[in-house]
Z-matrix of the N, CA and C atoms (Angstrom, degrees):
N
C 1 1.452
C 2 1.526 1 110.02
N 3 1.324 2 114.92 1 151.59
C 4 1.450 3 121.40 2 -176.51
C 5 1.527 4 113.25 3 -90.09
N 6 1.320 5 118.55 4 -3.93
C 7 1.448 6 121.32 5 -176.14
C 8 1.522 7 112.04 6 -99.59
N 9 1.323 8 115.76 7 179.31
C 10 1.461 9 122.54 8 178.83
C 11 1.531 10 107.62 9 -106.15
N 12 1.333 11 116.50 10 96.20
C 13 1.463 12 122.15 11 -175.24
C 14 1.520 13 109.77 12 -118.79
N 15 1.341 14 116.03 13 141.23
C 16 1.455 15 120.91 14 178.26
C 17 1.521 16 110.47 15 -65.18
N 18 1.318 17 116.08 16 -56.69
C 19 1.466 18 121.61 17 -178.12
C 20 1.522 19 108.87 18 -170.78
N 21 1.334 20 115.07 19 163.13
C 22 1.451 21 121.78 20 174.51
C 23 1.520 22 107.32 21 -116.85
N 24 1.327 23 116.95 22 119.44
C 25 1.463 24 120.63 23 -169.46
C 26 1.520 25 114.60 24 -110.78
N 27 1.315 26 118.88 25 -2.28
C 28 1.464 27 120.28 26 -176.24
C 29 1.525 28 111.28 27 -63.74
N 30 1.335 29 115.56 28 128.88
C 31 1.461 30 123.07 29 175.91
C 32 1.521 31 106.77 30 -130.62
N 33 1.355 32 117.81 31 105.31
C 34 1.464 33 119.95 32 -175.98
C 35 1.527 34 113.96 33 -58.03
N 36 1.330 35 117.95 34 -23.91
C 37 1.472 36 119.99 35 -178.72
C 38 1.523 37 111.90 36 -72.54
N 39 1.329 38 118.27 37 -12.74
C 40 1.470 39 120.86 38 176.66
C 41 1.527 40 111.41 39 -82.92
N 42 1.323 41 117.81 40 -14.93
C 43 1.470 42 124.31 41 176.05
C 44 1.527 43 113.19 42 60.04
N 45 1.339 44 116.75 43 33.14
C 46 1.458 45 119.41 44 174.01
C 47 1.521 46 108.64 45 -70.07
N 48 1.342 47 116.01 46 145.30
C 49 1.459 48 120.32 47 178.15
C 50 1.523 49 112.52 48 -120.45
N 51 1.313 50 117.67 49 4.24
C 52 1.458 51 120.06 50 178.23
C 53 1.514 52 111.56 51 -173.82
N 54 1.325 53 115.18 52 173.29
C 55 1.458 54 123.91 53 176.65
C 56 1.523 55 106.04 54 -132.34
N 57 1.323 56 117.21 55 130.81
C 58 1.462 57 121.21 56 179.91
C 59 1.520 58 109.83 57 -111.66
N 60 1.318 59 117.02 58 125.87
C 61 1.456 60 122.66 59 179.08
C 62 1.527 61 108.43 60 -81.96
N 63 1.339 62 116.16 61 132.79
C 64 1.465 63 120.74 62 -179.18
C 65 1.531 64 110.20 63 -99.36
N 66 1.309 65 114.80 64 145.59
C 67 1.454 66 121.74 65 -179.49
C 68 1.524 67 111.04 66 -63.84
N 69 1.342 68 116.08 67 135.61
C 70 1.459 69 121.58 68 173.53
C 71 1.521 70 114.79 69 74.88
N 72 1.328 71 119.31 70 9.80
C 73 1.467 72 121.09 71 -179.41
C 74 1.530 73 110.65 72 -97.96
N 75 1.309 74 115.33 73 161.48
C 76 1.459 75 121.60 74 176.01
C 77 1.525 76 108.59 75 -64.72
N 78 1.323 77 116.29 76 138.64
C 79 1.458 78 122.24 77 179.54
C 80 1.527 79 108.58 78 -95.58
N 81 1.338 80 117.51 79 120.66
C 82 1.459 81 121.98 80 -178.66
C 83 1.515 82 111.73 81 -117.56
N 84 1.317 83 115.25 82 146.15
C 85 1.458 84 119.57 83 176.40
C 86 1.526 85 111.30 84 -63.96
N 87 1.331 86 118.70 85 -30.23
C 88 1.467 87 121.86 86 -178.25
C 89 1.531 88 111.25 87 -60.78
N 90 1.334 89 117.79 88 -38.51
C 91 1.468 90 120.77 89 179.01
C 92 1.528 91 110.63 90 -66.92
N 93 1.335 92 115.80 91 -46.46
C 94 1.462 93 120.36 92 178.30
C 95 1.534 94 109.87 93 -60.29
N 96 1.328 95 116.88 94 -46.12
C 97 1.468 96 121.05 95 -178.24
C 98 1.527 97 111.37 96 -65.19
N 99 1.336 98 117.26 97 -36.78
C 100 1.463 99 118.77 98 176.76
C 101 1.528 100 110.49 99 -66.37
N 102 1.326 101 117.09 100 -39.69
C 103 1.465 102 120.17 101 176.77
C 104 1.531 103 110.21 102 -58.07
N 105 1.315 104 116.51 103 -47.77
C 106 1.466 105 121.05 104 179.85
C 107 1.528 106 110.30 105 -60.84
N 108 1.329 107 118.10 106 -44.75
C 109 1.465 108 121.17 107 -179.96
C 110 1.527 109 112.02 108 -64.66
N 111 1.343 110 117.20 109 -38.52
C 112 1.474 111 120.96 110 176.88
C 113 1.523 112 109.61 111 -61.73
N 114 1.337 113 116.54 112 -48.65
C 115 1.464 114 120.13 113 -178.84
C 116 1.528 115 111.33 114 -62.88
N 117 1.326 116 117.08 115 -40.96
C 118 1.463 117 119.86 116 178.42
C 119 1.526 118 110.85 117 -64.48
N 120 1.319 119 117.18 118 -41.83
C 121 1.468 120 121.03 119 178.01
C 122 1.530 121 110.77 120 -60.82
N 123 1.339 122 116.37 121 -46.40
C 124 1.465 123 119.94 122 179.61
C 125 1.527 124 111.61 123 -63.12
N 126 1.323 125 117.38 124 -43.54
C 127 1.463 126 121.19 125 -178.74
C 128 1.531 127 111.65 126 -65.96
N 129 1.319 128 117.04 127 -46.94
C 130 1.472 129 119.62 128 -178.94
C 131 1.520 130 111.32 129 -66.37
N 132 1.340 131 117.17 130 -37.64
C 133 1.465 132 120.28 131 177.74
C 134 1.523 133 110.41 132 -64.95
N 135 1.329 134 116.59 133 -44.91
C 136 1.465 135 120.47 134 177.71
C 137 1.522 136 110.74 135 -60.86
N 138 1.332 137 116.41 136 -46.03
C 139 1.467 138 120.15 137 179.58
C 140 1.525 139 111.17 138 -58.17
N 141 1.323 140 117.53 139 -45.64
C 142 1.467 141 120.24 140 -179.42
C 143 1.521 142 111.30 141 -66.87
N 144 1.348 143 117.24 142 -37.76
C 145 1.465 144 120.78 143 179.54
C 146 1.523 145 111.97 144 -67.76
N 147 1.328 146 116.77 145 -39.61
C 148 1.459 147 120.69 146 -175.44
C 149 1.533 148 111.54 147 -87.42
N 150 1.313 149 117.05 148 -45.23
C 151 1.461 150 121.52 149 -175.22
C 152 1.519 151 111.42 150 -88.88
N 153 1.326 152 116.15 151 -33.07
C 154 1.458 153 120.82 152 -172.81
C 155 1.518 154 108.97 153 100.62
N 156 1.326 155 117.07 154 -172.87
C 157 1.465 156 119.23 155 -176.89
C 158 1.527 157 112.93 156 -60.08
N 159 1.339 158 117.21 157 -31.22
C 160 1.458 159 120.07 158 175.52
C 161 1.519 160 108.85 159 -161.37
N 162 1.320 161 115.79 160 158.45
C 163 1.453 162 119.81 161 179.16
C 164 1.505 163 111.73 162 171.99
N 165 1.326 164 115.18 163 166.36
C 166 1.460 165 121.67 164 178.95
C 167 1.522 166 109.31 165 -116.07
N 168 1.337 167 117.94 166 147.55
C 169 1.455 168 120.43 167 176.95
C 170 1.530 169 110.51 168 -65.20
N 171 1.331 170 116.44 169 152.74
C 172 1.467 171 120.49 170 176.23
C 173 1.518 172 110.71 171 -63.07
N 174 1.327 173 116.59 172 -35.39
C 175 1.461 174 122.10 173 177.29
C 176 1.523 175 107.09 174 -118.69
N 177 1.305 176 116.84 175 126.13
C 178 1.464 177 120.18 176 178.48
C 179 1.511 178 113.55 177 90.51
N 180 1.342 179 116.86 178 8.30
C 181 1.455 180 119.52 179 177.62
C 182 1.514 181 110.62 180 -67.45
N 183 1.292 182 116.08 181 151.99
C 184 1.451 183 119.43 182 -177.47
C 185 1.511 184 111.85 183 -145.84
N 186 1.313 185 114.87 184 -162.55
C 187 1.458 186 124.64 185 178.13
C 188 1.528 187 112.50 186 68.65
N 189 1.343 188 115.57 187 27.61
C 190 1.450 189 119.97 188 171.40
C 191 1.527 190 106.86 189 -72.37
N 192 1.321 191 116.70 190 133.12
C 193 1.459 192 121.98 191 -178.29
C 194 1.522 193 108.89 192 -104.24
N 195 1.332 194 116.13 193 126.77
C 196 1.464 195 121.86 194 178.33
C 197 1.523 196 109.29 195 -131.05
N 198 1.344 197 116.71 196 138.46
C 199 1.469 198 118.78 197 175.50
C 200 1.523 199 110.38 198 -68.27
N 201 1.327 200 115.70 199 144.72
C 202 1.459 201 121.86 200 177.91
C 203 1.536 202 108.46 201 -108.01
N 204 1.327 203 117.71 202 155.07
C 205 1.468 204 120.61 203 -178.74
C 206 1.533 205 113.66 204 -57.81
N 207 1.340 206 116.76 205 -29.79
C 208 1.468 207 119.70 206 -177.76
C 209 1.526 208 113.39 207 -83.13
N 210 1.354 209 117.13 208 4.49
C 211 1.468 210 120.39 209 178.87
C 212 1.516 211 113.96 210 93.84
N 213 1.323 212 117.84 211 -6.28
C 214 1.463 213 122.45 212 176.82
C 215 1.532 214 107.95 213 -83.61
N 216 1.320 215 117.05 214 177.16
C 217 1.457 216 122.82 215 176.42
C 218 1.517 217 109.27 216 -119.09
N 219 1.330 218 117.43 217 131.00
C 220 1.464 219 122.04 218 176.01
C 221 1.525 220 108.80 219 -85.21
N 222 1.337 221 116.23 220 139.88
C 223 1.466 222 122.93 221 177.10
C 224 1.527 223 106.67 222 -117.42
N 225 1.335 224 116.73 223 117.70
C 226 1.462 225 119.56 224 -175.51
C 227 1.527 226 111.17 225 -75.60
N 228 1.339 227 116.75 226 147.97
C 229 1.465 228 119.94 227 178.21
C 230 1.528 229 111.17 228 -72.20
N 231 1.320 230 115.21 229 159.07
C 232 1.456 231 121.24 230 177.98
C 233 1.517 232 110.65 231 139.36
N 234 1.353 233 114.48 232 -154.93
C 235 1.466 234 120.37 233 -175.71
C 236 1.529 235 110.25 234 -127.87
N 237 1.330 236 114.97 235 152.30
C 238 1.455 237 123.09 236 172.31
C 239 1.529 238 106.86 237 -150.01
N 240 1.320 239 115.87 238 150.10
C 241 1.467 240 121.42 239 176.36
C 242 1.519 241 108.78 240 -111.02
N 243 1.322 242 116.30 241 131.86
C 244 1.461 243 122.12 242 177.26
C 245 1.526 244 107.17 243 -129.97
N 246 1.322 245 116.63 244 118.79
C 247 1.471 246 122.97 245 -177.08
C 248 1.528 247 111.41 246 51.16
N 249 1.325 248 115.71 247 38.53
C 250 1.454 249 121.59 248 177.09
C 251 1.516 250 114.61 249 84.02
N 252 1.338 251 118.07 250 -4.71
C 253 1.463 252 121.51 251 179.90
C 254 1.523 253 110.29 252 -93.90
N 255 1.313 254 116.13 253 132.33
C 256 1.459 255 121.96 254 177.50
C 257 1.522 256 109.39 255 -80.76
N 258 1.330 257 116.44 256 125.55
C 259 1.464 258 122.89 257 173.18
C 260 1.520 259 106.80 258 -111.26
N 261 1.329 260 116.58 259 135.18
C 262 1.458 261 120.97 260 -178.38
C 263 1.524 262 110.73 261 -129.73
N 264 1.319 263 114.32 262 144.13
C 265 1.461 264 121.64 263 175.17
C 266 1.526 265 106.59 264 -136.30
N 267 1.336 266 117.03 265 116.52
C 268 1.459 267 121.98 266 -174.16
C 269 1.526 268 112.80 267 -78.25
N 270 1.316 269 118.10 268 -35.45
C 271 1.456 270 122.17 269 -177.67
C 272 1.519 271 109.34 270 -131.82
N 273 1.333 272 115.84 271 153.72
C 274 1.467 273 119.01 272 177.79
C 275 1.526 274 109.58 273 -54.19
N 276 1.310 275 115.31 274 140.14
C 277 1.462 276 121.78 275 178.19
C 278 1.522 277 107.37 276 -131.40
N 279 1.303 278 115.31 277 178.96
C 280 1.462 279 119.78 278 176.64
C 281 1.520 280 108.51 279 -129.84
N 282 1.309 281 115.55 280 161.20
C 283 1.469 282 121.20 281 178.17
C 284 1.531 283 110.48 282 -53.93
N 285 1.339 284 117.16 283 -46.69
C 286 1.463 285 120.60 284 -176.87
C 287 1.528 286 112.96 285 -76.97
N 288 1.346 287 118.36 286 -10.76
C 289 1.459 288 121.50 287 -178.76
C 290 1.518 289 112.98 288 -124.49
N 291 1.328 290 117.43 289 35.00
C 292 1.465 291 121.04 290 -178.36
C 293 1.525 292 111.02 291 -66.72
N 294 1.343 293 117.18 292 145.42
C 295 1.463 294 120.24 293 -177.61
C 296 1.532 295 114.45 294 -61.09
N 297 1.322 296 118.78 295 -38.31
C 298 1.470 297 120.85 296 -174.97
C 299 1.525 298 113.12 297 -118.51
N 300 1.335 299 116.67 298 30.07
C 301 1.468 300 119.86 299 179.35
C 302 1.532 301 108.32 300 -140.50
N 303 1.358 302 115.67 301 75.86
C 304 1.458 303 117.81 302 179.43
C 305 1.530 304 110.28 303 -67.87
N 306 1.297 305 116.44 304 136.83
C 307 1.463 306 122.66 305 177.04
C 308 1.523 307 114.31 306 55.48
N 309 1.328 308 118.66 307 55.79
C 310 1.471 309 119.18 308 176.80
C 311 1.524 310 109.80 309 -65.76
N 312 1.333 311 117.64 310 156.84
C 313 1.463 312 119.55 311 177.16
C 314 1.528 313 110.37 312 -57.80
N 315 1.315 314 115.81 313 142.27
C 316 1.461 315 120.76 314 179.64
C 317 1.522 316 110.51 315 -61.09
N 318 1.317 317 115.41 316 146.68
C 319 1.463 318 121.12 317 172.91
C 320 1.524 319 108.12 318 -81.34
N 321 1.305 320 116.58 319 140.68
C 322 1.468 321 119.66 320 177.98
C 323 1.524 322 108.53 321 -139.02
N 324 1.347 323 115.94 322 72.96
C 325 1.467 324 118.90 323 -178.52
C 326 1.525 325 111.30 324 -64.02
N 327 1.322 326 114.88 325 146.51
C 328 1.463 327 121.20 326 176.53
C 329 1.517 328 108.13 327 -133.04
N 330 1.336 329 116.62 328 140.87
C 331 1.458 330 120.70 329 176.05
C 332 1.516 331 109.30 330 -60.56
N 333 1.328 332 116.69 331 135.08
C 334 1.458 333 122.00 332 177.00
C 335 1.517 334 114.99 333 85.02
N 336 1.325 335 118.42 334 -6.86
C 337 1.465 336 121.01 335 179.31
C 338 1.525 337 108.94 336 -103.49
N 339 1.331 338 116.71 337 137.13
C 340 1.450 339 122.01 338 176.29
C 341 1.525 340 108.41 339 -106.54
N 342 1.317 341 115.96 340 125.66
C 343 1.458 342 121.91 341 178.46
C 344 1.519 343 109.65 342 -106.80
N 345 1.317 344 116.00 343 151.87
C 346 1.466 345 122.24 344 176.97
C 347 1.523 346 108.70 345 -98.91
N 348 1.323 347 116.57 346 124.04
C 349 1.463 348 122.31 347 175.44
C 350 1.522 349 106.41 348 -105.80
N 351 1.334 350 116.76 349 126.13
C 352 1.461 351 120.01 350 -177.12
C 353 1.521 352 110.66 351 -139.62
N 354 1.328 353 115.25 352 167.72
C 355 1.454 354 122.35 353 -179.34
C 356 1.521 355 109.00 354 -108.68
N 357 1.320 356 116.65 355 119.61
C 358 1.458 357 123.12 356 176.57
C 359 1.532 358 106.94 357 -96.47
N 360 1.334 359 117.97 358 126.14
C 361 1.465 360 121.88 359 -172.47
C 362 1.526 361 110.19 360 -132.95
N 363 1.324 362 116.40 361 137.82
C 364 1.460 363 121.57 362 174.30
C 365 1.525 364 108.40 363 -158.74
N 366 1.326 365 115.80 364 172.91
C 367 1.457 366 120.40 365 176.15
C 368 1.520 367 108.70 366 -112.46
N 369 1.326 368 115.66 367 144.19
C 370 1.461 369 119.94 368 178.42
C 371 1.521 370 110.37 369 -132.81
N 372 1.295 371 114.23 370 155.20
C 373 1.451 372 123.54 371 -177.95
C 374 1.531 373 108.48 372 -86.57
N 375 1.338 374 117.43 373 131.69
C 376 1.462 375 122.43 374 -179.74
C 377 1.524 376 108.76 375 -120.14
N 378 1.323 377 116.43 376 129.57
C 379 1.464 378 122.02 377 178.15
C 380 1.523 379 109.91 378 -108.53
N 381 1.329 380 115.74 379 175.66
C 382 1.468 381 121.54 380 179.13
C 383 1.529 382 111.31 381 -67.46
N 384 1.305 383 118.28 382 -18.28
C 385 1.464 384 120.52 383 175.79
C 386 1.525 385 109.26 384 -67.12
N 387 1.347 386 116.53 385 -41.19
C 388 1.468 387 120.81 386 -179.36
C 389 1.529 388 112.35 387 -82.16
N 390 1.331 389 117.57 388 -30.04
C 391 1.466 390 122.14 389 179.37
C 392 1.530 391 109.22 390 -135.06
N 393 1.332 392 117.64 391 88.18
C 394 1.467 393 120.74 392 -178.12
C 395 1.524 394 113.27 393 -58.69
N 396 1.325 395 118.42 394 -18.40
C 397 1.453 396 121.86 395 -179.63
C 398 1.520 397 113.99 396 -65.56
N 399 1.334 398 118.19 397 -14.27
C 400 1.464 399 119.12 398 178.91
C 401 1.531 400 112.46 399 -90.33
N 402 1.319 401 117.77 400 -0.98
C 403 1.474 402 120.55 401 173.98
C 404 1.529 403 108.90 402 -70.10
N 405 1.323 404 116.69 403 148.15
C 406 1.467 405 121.24 404 -179.88
C 407 1.526 406 109.42 405 -88.76
N 408 1.331 407 116.14 406 100.63
C 409 1.470 408 122.11 407 -176.79
C 410 1.525 409 112.00 408 -65.54
N 411 1.330 410 116.71 409 -34.45
C 412 1.474 411 120.15 410 -177.36
C 413 1.536 412 111.93 411 -65.27
N 414 1.329 413 116.91 412 -21.38
C 415 1.473 414 120.68 413 179.68
C 416 1.528 415 111.81 414 -105.65
N 417 1.318 416 116.90 415 13.94
C 418 1.461 417 119.99 416 178.61
C 419 1.519 418 113.83 417 92.47
N 420 1.318 419 118.48 418 7.66
C 421 1.456 420 121.29 419 172.29
C 422 1.516 421 118.59 420 99.73
N 423 1.359 422 120.67 421 20.31
C 424 1.464 423 117.87 422 177.30
C 425 1.532 424 111.03 423 -73.13
N 426 1.305 425 114.98 424 157.57
C 427 1.473 426 119.38 425 175.61
C 428 1.521 427 107.27 426 -92.97
N 429 1.323 428 115.58 427 97.44
C 430 1.461 429 121.42 428 -174.91
C 431 1.516 430 113.18 429 -80.69
N 432 1.318 431 117.34 430 -23.94
C 433 1.466 432 121.18 431 -179.11
C 434 1.526 433 108.59 432 -155.61
N 435 1.317 434 116.12 433 165.77
C 436 1.458 435 121.65 434 176.04
C 437 1.527 436 108.22 435 -115.29
N 438 1.295 437 117.26 436 -179.25
C 439 1.459 438 121.38 437 -178.67
C 440 1.522 439 110.66 438 -131.35
N 441 1.327 440 115.28 439 160.51
C 442 1.453 441 123.02 440 172.07
C 443 1.521 442 106.78 441 -114.02
N 444 1.314 443 117.15 442 130.98
C 445 1.469 444 122.20 443 -177.61
C 446 1.519 445 109.45 444 -120.70
N 447 1.335 446 115.59 445 133.60
C 448 1.459 447 119.92 446 171.53
C 449 1.518 448 107.67 447 -83.96
N 450 1.317 449 115.56 448 124.06
C 451 1.463 450 122.57 449 -178.66
C 452 1.520 451 108.26 450 -112.27
N 453 1.327 452 116.51 451 137.57
C 454 1.459 453 121.30 452 175.20
C 455 1.520 454 108.92 453 -131.37
N 456 1.317 455 114.85 454 149.26
C 457 1.453 456 121.41 455 175.30
C 458 1.526 457 108.68 456 -141.93
N 459 1.327 458 116.53 457 130.22
C 460 1.458 459 120.69 458 171.69
C 461 1.524 460 106.47 459 -79.86
N 462 1.329 461 115.88 460 126.70
C 463 1.469 462 121.28 461 -178.88
C 464 1.519 463 109.43 462 -127.05
N 465 1.323 464 116.08 463 163.58
C 466 1.461 465 121.96 464 -177.26
C 467 1.521 466 109.15 465 -130.80
N 468 1.345 467 115.35 466 130.31
C 469 1.463 468 121.74 467 171.02
C 470 1.524 469 106.78 468 -107.79
N 471 1.308 470 116.33 469 122.57
C 472 1.469 471 120.94 470 -176.39
C 473 1.525 472 111.40 471 -77.30
N 474 1.332 473 114.78 472 144.45
C 475 1.456 474 121.71 473 171.12
C 476 1.513 475 115.22 474 64.70
N 477 1.321 476 117.72 475 52.61
C 478 1.466 477 121.98 476 -178.81
C 479 1.524 478 112.27 477 -111.83
N 480 1.317 479 118.06 478 31.22
C 481 1.471 480 121.88 479 -179.85
C 482 1.515 481 110.94 480 -64.57
N 483 1.323 482 115.92 481 140.08
C 484 1.460 483 121.13 482 174.17
C 485 1.507 484 114.54 483 78.89
N 486 1.326 485 118.48 484 -7.47
C 487 1.453 486 121.09 485 178.74
C 488 1.520 487 108.98 486 -90.10
N 489 1.318 488 116.10 487 145.75
C 490 1.452 489 121.12 488 -177.80
C 491 1.529 490 109.31 489 -108.88
N 492 1.337 491 115.99 490 130.22
C 493 1.452 492 121.23 491 179.87
C 494 1.519 493 109.55 492 -127.80
N 495 1.329 494 115.65 493 153.81
C 496 1.456 495 121.48 494 174.31
C 497 1.520 496 108.51 495 -125.98
N 498 1.312 497 116.03 496 175.34
C 499 1.463 498 121.01 497 179.55
C 500 1.526 499 112.30 498 -64.65
N 501 1.308 500 117.96 499 -16.25
C 502 1.460 501 120.16 500 -177.13
C 503 1.519 502 112.91 501 -91.90
N 504 1.335 503 117.78 502 -4.97
C 505 1.456 504 120.51 503 179.32
C 506 1.520 505 110.42 504 -73.60
N 507 1.333 506 115.23 505 152.02
C 508 1.446 507 121.51 506 173.98
C 509 1.516 508 108.33 507 -109.79
N 510 1.325 509 116.20 508 149.03
C 511 1.443 510 121.05 509 -178.90
C 512 1.520 511 108.71 510 -122.21
N 513 1.311 512 117.19 511 156.14
C 514 1.466 513 119.43 512 -177.33
C 515 1.506 514 111.96 513 -66.19
N 516 1.326 515 115.24 514 148.60
C 517 1.453 516 120.61 515 176.86
C 518 1.530 517 109.08 516 -74.41
N 519 1.320 518 116.58 517 158.51
C 520 1.473 519 120.85 518 -178.62
C 521 1.472 520 109.21 519 -72.30
């Protein structure tokens, strides 16, 4: 991790569901971070149990992929869940103009070839160096905390006709 953290104490086998702050005690980042990890564990577990490994909401679902006349792929706005993580897209985007995928590999469609289009999803750590807006201006600009961002990228594997994939499959990195 890129931040300055005391420790990470969350252990899912302990089945904690919260952290309670006590009056007059020392405030530690480890308690706050464990609370966040507990909540994330509960949310992702619930999402996977209710939605499954991946899926789109009945209302507000997104990430429909459509070919465009110029050879690019349109990505519809909305929401999708992948391994319990919520991915959101506010406005229509395209494969070549994705928000978090600068310079994706060029598409090279061929007649008779079937390609697999999939969503690669992970979380990344964001500091005030990458997003100055999280600095606390009222205190003169220190970086009091960092953020976790869910990142998604639409990717294409060429020549995957006849192969069967599920939401639980992993694909090679670029």
